[in-house]
N, C-alpha and C positions, 0 to 999 in steps of 0.2 A: 844297363845304358851305355848308348856312345860315347867314344871317349869327347868329343867337343861337348856333348850336354853334361857328362860327368864335372869339364875342368870349368865348365861354368858354374856349376853346383857350388864347386870347391869354391872359386871365389868370391873374396869379401868382397861384399856391395855397401855402398855406402847406404842409409836410411832412403835417401828420395831413388839413387838406381832399384833399390829392391820392391820398394811401394811401383817403379812405371812397371818394373816387370811384373809384378803380379798382375796390375793392371792389363798391359799388353796379354797376358796367358788369358785373362778373363775376357777380354775384349773377343778374341779368337772363339771361345768357351760359349760365349753367349750369342757371339753371330754365327753359332752350327747349331743352337739348340733352345729350346724355351726354355725361360728364368727356372723354371720347374725340375727339370731334367739336367739343369749345371751344376755337380756335385762340389762342395770346398776341399774335400779331400783330392778331387783332380788337378784343380789347381795348383792345390801343395805338392802332387807328387810330378805335374809336367814345369814348377817353378822349382824343383828339387829341393824344398825346402818343409819344416815341420807343421802338419794343420796348426800348432800352437801359435808360431810364429806369423803367417797368415791369420790369426783371431788377434796377432799384436796388434797390425798394421788395418784392419779389418773386423772387428768385436763379431760382424753376422753377415748371413749374404745378403742381405736386404741393403747394408750399408757398401758392401764391396759392389754392388753392382750399379747400385747411388752414384761411388768413386767412378765407376767405368761411363757411366751415360755424365754426370760429369764436365771429365776430361775431354769428351771428345766434343762437348758441348763449348767447353771454352777454348781448345783448340777451332772450330768453325767460325767462333766469333772474331779472335786475332784474324783470321786468317782474309777472313771477309769485310773488315771493318773499312766503313767510307774513308778516303781524301778528303779531310777538310776543304772546299773550297773549289773543287772539282766536279762542272756536270755531273749527273747521272748518269748522261747518255755516254759520254766517254769514260767511263771509270765500270760501266756493269759489262762490259764482256771481261774485262782485266778481274772483276770481283769473281765473274761466276767461273775466269777459268782457275782461279784460285781454290774456290770451292771443288771443282772437280780435281784438280793437281791432289785435296785432300781426303773426296771418295775414292779414288787409285792408289794413294799413297797410304791409307788407312782405311782399308776396306773390310777388315775385322770390325774396329772400329765401328765404322758408320753404320754398320749393319747390326750392330751391336745395338746403339745408343737407338735407331727406330724401333728393334726388339719391347723395349721398354714400353711399347705403346699398349703391349699386346700383355706384359708382364701380368700375373696375378694379384699382383703385392699393388694395394693404392698407395702405400709411400712411394714406391719405384713409378708409379704413373706420375705424380706429381711431381717427382726431378725432373722428370720428359716433360709434360705439360708446361714446366719454369724455362725449362732450358728452350722448349720452342716459342714461349713468349719474349724471351732472351733475343731470337733470334727477328720475330716480329717485331718489337721494339725497333732492334736494330736498322732494317731495312727501312720502317717508316721514317725514323730520323735523317736516313737519309735523304727522303726523300718531301718532308719537310724544310730540310734546309736547301734544297735546290729551290731555283728561281723560276723553273721551266713547273715544277711538279709542286711545289708548294701550298700554291693554294687550289689547288685538285683534292689532297689532303689535307687541308682546313675545311672545304666545303663539302665533303663526300664523307657521309662518316662507314659509308660500306666498304670503304678505303680498305680498313682495316680487318674486313671478312675474307677482302681479295686475297688481301697479300696470307693471310693464313691460308686462304686457298691454293694459291702456290706453290709456299711452303709442302703442302702434299703432293700436290702436284708433281714440283721438283725433286724432292721425294723417290716419287714412284718411279718417273722417268728413271733417274740415278742408281733406285737398286735393279731397275730393268736393263738397266746399259753393263751393271758388273754382271750382271748374267748373262752378259752375250745376247740377247734377244731382239729385235731388231733391224740388227748390222750397224745402229747408230754407230758415226766416230763419233770423239769429245768433241769436234766442232761444230760435229750438224746438233748434238746435245746442247754444246753450250747457246749455239741459235736457237734451237726451238726453247730454253728454259727466259733467253733474253725478252726471244719476242713475245709470249706467254707473259711474262711480268707488266712491259710497257702494254700489252694488249690490256690485262683490268685496269691501267692508270686513263687510257686513253678516255 
């Protein structure tokens, strides 16, 4: 084990620090491999803890992956929360900048979060679906409170489906962007996603 890893393993972490460490290791492994191919023993090995300690925090692999998904969902919701009273058009670019900043800074977590959609475990998929529903509600609430878009949201029931489709579109664009596909810079990705969202509400 490299010296710096040994030092981290020996340093006594608080309960919250240890939990965050384990979730970070999990996010990296789940971002690189399918759910069924991630072994709890490998997580414990990388974190420098016993398998028993990992199970103390997360009794099953299902609960561990669900916690990874929930952490990433909470981060995304915090970073993209709407500013009350500010028109949607004014804050859309800033909100997408914050979202793309999250995607860049937490690429492993972002990938792991969306891998949950293909998890063989139905309980994990439900956690993922609840997280997407929370994002959808946050976006719809921001538009509903906006004087320009509020009437559209109230009068067009298909807006919910359109926003759900936009989330899928944005996820695909961001995954391509992280992979370096298409040569798109961050500003172009932001503008593309902004135009697409405004388009579905036009």
